[in-house]
N, C-alpha and C positions, 0 to 999 in steps of 0.2 A: 504494500500499501504505500502510495507516495505521500510522504509528509509535507504540510504545508509551512512554508517559510515564516518565520516571525515577523511580527510588526512592532517596530521599536519607535516609540514618539520621543523626540528630543525637545528639552525646553532650557534654552539658554538665556543667561541675563546676568546683570551685575548683582541682583539680589541684596541690595545695599539700602534698606533691609528688603527681604522678600516680604510680599504683602499679600492681601486677600485677591487682588487683581490677577497675581500670577496664578494662584490656586485655582481662580475661577477659569482662567483660560486653559490650564490642564484638565480640570474637570470637565469643561464643554468637550474638548477634543477626545479624552478617554472615552466618554460616553458615546460620541460619534463614531470614532474609529475602532474601538475596543482593542487596544494594542496590548501586546503580551507583556509589555515593559514602558515604563515611563522613566527616561533617563533625564536628569535634571544636571546641568552643567553651569556652575558658577563661574562668571569670567575671571581671568587672572590678571591679565593687563590690556584690557580692551582699548584699541588704538583710538576709538571716536570718544572715550570717556576717561576723565582724568581725575585723581584724586579720590580714589574709593576710601571711604571713612572706616569701614570695617575690615577686619584682617580676612584673608582666605579661609581661615580655620573657624572665625566667627560667623561669616557668611555661610559655610557648609553647614555649621551646627543649626543655624536658623532654618535653612532648606530642610535639613533632616527633620526638623521638628514640624514645619509647615505642612509637609507632604505625608505625614506618618498615617494619616488616616485613609489614604487612597485605596481605591478598589483594586488596582493592579500592582505589581511588583514595581518598586521604586528604586532606582540606582542613582547614587550621588556621585556623578563623574568628576574626578579630580584632575583630569588632564590639562584644562586650561589654567588652573591655579599653580600646577606643577611646571608649566611650560615657562622657561626664562625669558623667552622673547615676546614681542607683540603678540596679541592674541587674534586671531582671523578665524572667523567661522568657517571658511572654506578649508582650512587646515584640519580642523576638529572633524568636519564632515567626510574629509580623505581618510583620516584615521579611523574613524568608526567603520566606514564602509570596508575597509582593509582588515578590521577586526571581525565584522560580521558576515564578511563574503558577499558575493555578488547577488544572491537570491532574496535577501531579507528585505522587508519593506522599511525604509527609514524615512520618518516624517518628522521635518524640522517646524517647531511651532513659533508663531511670532504674534504679536499685537499689531494693531493698524498703525501705531505711531512708529515702529520700527519698518513696516511696510512704505511707508513715505518717504523714507531715505534708503531704502535697500539698494536703489542704483549708485549709492556712494560707498557700499561694500566692497571689499577686495573680492574680485573675481566672482561676482554676483550671480552672474548668468551661468556660471560652472557649478554653482550649487546644486542645480538641476541634476547635474551629471552624476550626483551621489546621494540625492535625496528628493522626496516631495517636500514642497513648501505650503503649509497652511498658516492662513492669517485669519484674526478675528477682529471685530471692530471694537471701539470704545467711544464714548461720547465725545464729540468735538473732533474725530478723526474719520472723515467721510472716506468711503472705500470706492468713489466713482473716478473715473478718468480725469476729472477736473481737479482732484486733489491727489491723485498718485501719480508720480512721474510717468510720461507717456511710455518709455520703454518697458517699465515695470508693468503697466496697465497691459500692454500689448503682449508681452510674456506670459502673464497670468491667463488672459483671454485665449490664447493658443494652447495652453497647456491644461486648462479647466479639466478637472476629473471628479467623479463621482466618490463619496467616502469607500464605497466597495472596491472601486479601481485602485485607489490609493492604498487600501488595506491588504490587497493581493498583489501588487506589482512593486517593483524595487525602488524606484525613483523616476523623476522627471515630470510630475504632475503638479498642479496647483489647485488650492481650493480657498475659496473666500467665504467666511461665515459673518453675515451682517448683523447678528443679533445678539452679540455677548456685550450688554450694557453695563460694564463696570469701569468707573473713572476715579482710578487710584493713582497717585504719583507718589513713588519714593522720595523724589525731591522734597515734596510737602511734607511728607511723614518725618522727614529729617530735621526740616525747619520746626515743625511742631514740637518734636521732642527736645531740640535745643532751646525752645522757648518754655520747656518745663511741662509741656502739654501732654496728655496722653491719649493719643488716637486710637483708642481701643476698638473703634468699629472698622477699621482699616486693617489691622493685624492679626494674623491668627493667634489665639490665645497664648500657646507656647511661645511664639516669636516674641510678643511683648514681655512676657516673663524673661526670657533669655536677655533681652535688650536692658531691662532694668537690673537684672542681677549682675551683668556685667559692664554697667555704666556706660553703654554704647551712645553714641550720637548726643553727648552732652558738649555744652559749648565751652 
């Protein structure tokens, strides 16, 4: 009997800190795609972001807490944190494809804010050589061609696939989910914490406990 290749969903980000928006994005696509594993990849030295406030180890601990109740297996991937040079998603996708082999479905998840500047990412079009890309909206970030760079919109339009196609093929497809209405900003959370406020509605309970116990994001 022929075995069905696995489907691995990837969620990358600074997670500085991880918040309920990240969890909602993962929940949405876990329900949609029913992957065999959710792999969460905290960024190490992301070239487009500077001055990460929490250490890699702290961000990994927060991520582990935030995703502890997932309905699928969760793997916290350290490769970007351990990488000494600049972090590029294309390098991570190449490494994971090499690890999982040619047949696994690899699905890279992102929010609409990332989609709006995907065309500035290193070798962004070649990301489809290694994975599918699924993006979800959030308030204030329109998903239409007027708000997404033309080359990104065109690439997504010609690569659009169904959840079933994405689940059962290795790479190369795109999917836009327009109905995930979660508007949470890590920047705003850090600012609130620095003011001594407690943004309890925006953070998973274990993450807020960790932040308070380790005195993170204090001015």
